[in-house]
N, C-alpha and C positions, 0 to 999 in steps of 0.2 A: 555319788548320785542320790544319796539319801537326803531328805529335806522335808520341811513343813512350812506352809504358809496359810495365813488366815486373814480374812477381812470381812467387814459387815457394813451394811448401809441401811438407812431408814427411809421407808416410803410413807405415803399418807396413811395407808391402812395396814402396813406390814413391815417386818424386819427381814432382811435377807442376809444370810451368812454363807460365805464361801470358804471352804477348806480344801487345800491341795496337799497331798502326801506323795512322797517319792521314795521308792526303794530300788535296789540294784536290779538291773536286767540287761541282757546283751543287746536288746533292741528297745524301741519305744513301745511299751505296752500301756495303752491309754484306756482308762475306765472312767466314764462320766455318768454321774447320777444327779439328775435334775428333776424338779417337780414338773408335772404336766403343763403347768402354766408357761414354762419356757422351753418345752421339749423341741419346738421347731427351730430353736437356736443352737441345738446340739452340734451340728456340723460346723457352725462358725466357731464354737468354743474349741472343738477338736482341732480345727485349723490353727487357731491361735496358740494352743498349747504345743502342737506339733512343731511350729516354727520357733518356739521359745525354749522348750525343754530338751529336745533332741533324743535323749536316751533315758531309760529308767522305767520302772513300773509305776505309772502315775495314776493316782486316784483323785478325782475332783468330785466334791459333794456340795451341791447348792441346796440349802434348806430355807424354807419360808415359814415365818411365825407371824400369824395375824394378830392384830392388836385387840379388836373387839369382835367385829362381825366376821363370821367364818365365810368362806366362799360358798356360793349357792350350791346346795347338794340336792340331787334328785334321785329318789328311790324308784327303781324299776319294779313296780308292784307285781306286774304279771310275771316278770322273770323270777322274782323272789318266790312267788307262789309255785311256779313250775319247779324250781330247784327243790323247794321244801317237799312237794308232793313226790317227786322222783326219789329223793333221799328216804322218804318215809316208806315208799314201796320197797326199796332195797333193804331197809331195816327189817320190815316185816318178812320179806323173803328169806333173809338170813337169820331170822329169829333173834334180832338184836333188840333188847328191851329199851335201850336209851333212845330218847327222842332226838331228831336232828337238832343240833345247836344252831340257833339263829346267827350267832357270831360267825360260825363257819359258813353259813349260807351267804352272809353279806360279803364275804371275801371272794366269792366266786365271780367270774367275769360278767360284767355288765349289770351286776346287782345294784351297784351304786355308781352314779356318774357325778363327777364334779364339773360343773359348767365352767368352761374356760372363759376367762375374761378377755375382752378385746385387747389387741396389741397396743401397747403404749411405748412408742419409740424412746421417750424420755426415761421411762422406767427401765427399759432394757439397757439404755446407755449407762445408768447408774450400776446395774448388775454387772455389765461388762467391765466397768471401771473397777468394781470390787474384785473381779476375776484377775485383772491385770495387777492390782495391788498385791493380791495373794501370791501370784506368780513371781512378782518382784521379791517378796519376802522369802519365798522358797529358794530363789536364786541366790539371795544373800546368805541364806543358811548353807547352801551348797558351796558358796565361795569360802565361807569361814571354815567349813570342813575340809575343803580342798587345800587351803593354806596349811592346815595341820597335817594332812596326808603328805603334801609336798615336802615339808620339813622332815617327816619320818622317812620318806623314800630316800632323800638326799643323805640322811644319816646312815641308812643301811647300805647304800652304795659305797659310802666312805669306809664302812666296816669291811665290806667285801674286798675293796682295794687294799686295805691294811693287811688282811689275811693273805692277799696275793703277794704282797711285799715280803711277808714272813716266810714264804716258800723259798725265796732265793738262797738263804744260807744253807738249806738242806739239799739244794740241787747238785752242787759240786760233790758233796759227800755221798750223795745217792749214786752218782755215776762211778765214783771211786769204789764204792761197795759192790756195785754190779760187776765192774771189771775184775775186782779181786775174787768175787764168787765164781765167775766164769773161768778164770785162770786156775783156781783151786779145783773146780770140778773137772776141768780138762786134764790136769796133772794127775788126777786119781786113776785115769784110764789110759793115758798116753805118756810115755816117757818124754821128758823135756827135750832130749836130743832129737827126737823124731817129730817134734812140732815145727811146722813151717811158720816162723814168727811173722813173716810178711803177710801170709795168708790169714793168720790169726788176727793180726792188726786190722786187716781189711774187713773181715767178718765182724770184728768187734765194733769198728766204726759204723758199719751198716746197721748193726743191732742197736747201738746207742742212738743213732739218728732216729730210729723208730720211737724211742723213748723220750726224745727231745720235746720239751713243752714250750719252747720260746714263741712259736707262732700262736699257740693257744693263749698264752699270756698276753701277747700283743693284741689279739682280737678281743679278748675279754676287757682289756683296758679301753679299747676303742668303743665297745658296746656300752660300757659304763659312761663314757663321755657323751656318747650319742643320746643315751637316756636322759642325761642332764640337759642336753641341748633341746630335746623335744619337750621336756617338762617346762622349760622357760619360754617356750613359744606361745603364741596366742591361740593356736588352733586347738580344737577338742581332740585330744590324742590318746584317749584311753585304749583304743584297739592297738594303735601303733606301739604304745608302751608295753602292751601285753606281748606283742611280737618280739620286741627287743628283749624282754625278760626271758623269753624262750631261747633266744640266741645266747644270752648270758648263761643260762642253764646248760646249753649244749657245750659251751667251752669249758665250764666247770666240770662237767661229766667227763669230757675228753682228758682234761688234766688228771682227773682222778683215776681214769683207766690206765694212764701212762705212768702214774706216780711211782708205783713199786717201792713205796717208802711209807712207813707208819706215821711219821711226823707230818708229811704232806697230806696223807689221807685224813688225818685229824683236822687239818685246816680246811680240807675240801668239805668235810661234814659241816663245819661251822659256816662255811660260805653257802652251802645248800640251805641251811637253816635260815639264814638271812634272806636268801632269795625267795623261799617259800613265804616269808612274811611280806616281802615286796609284792608277790603275786596276789596275796590276800588283799592287800591295800589297793591294788590296781582294779579290783572288782568294784571299787567305789568311785572310780574315775570315769568321767564322760569320754 
């Protein structure tokens, strides 16, 4: 979602520059800063950016630089005198020696008015074109970043799948070790001739079924494939990819809780590390 776009245009008496910045955000958070000259067009600009940029913390700044003549400025003399007098009274009452600074007085409301120039449709058309060009540049920036993120996500999904395959050699040995451990523990307390082998086999099968991770491995593979499928689609799927990553994490955690094996646990830790990197990258996806 991060990006930057800039454009400028020249008028008869001024230069107009448009800058658009985008940062990560769960929703569209739009901040528009425009000079008073174009303030009545703010809703049109918001509507344009809302339809184009969808998500992110967006900041648009329109600045105007005049060539020679400055826009007509009118000083509200009566207002300035009133502000100065009141500030002087407060200073005397509080025994403040410093005189009120005129620079501070001029910043107070209605002290200075910039007379707004009459609407010029042709001028606003040029400014609007500038905004569109800046938005296009920001989207190209986003696309370039998106391609890089996509490659990184695909790489990390492949790493998770490779770790999943490495679990297989340890599975059979894991079950054999658990079976041997249970038999050894039972033989310490119960003589072998008193053990009902059929019942023991039944209980053993029931116990091993609870530790079976076949279903979790299958679902994890399906989630990884689905994440690839969504990534290659045309829709803006940042939220959906986030949900899929949560499901991937759920299956990895379940495998880890059932593992009961140091080698598998080591692979689970590595898979979680890659998944966290995926989640961090998904914060940048629309």
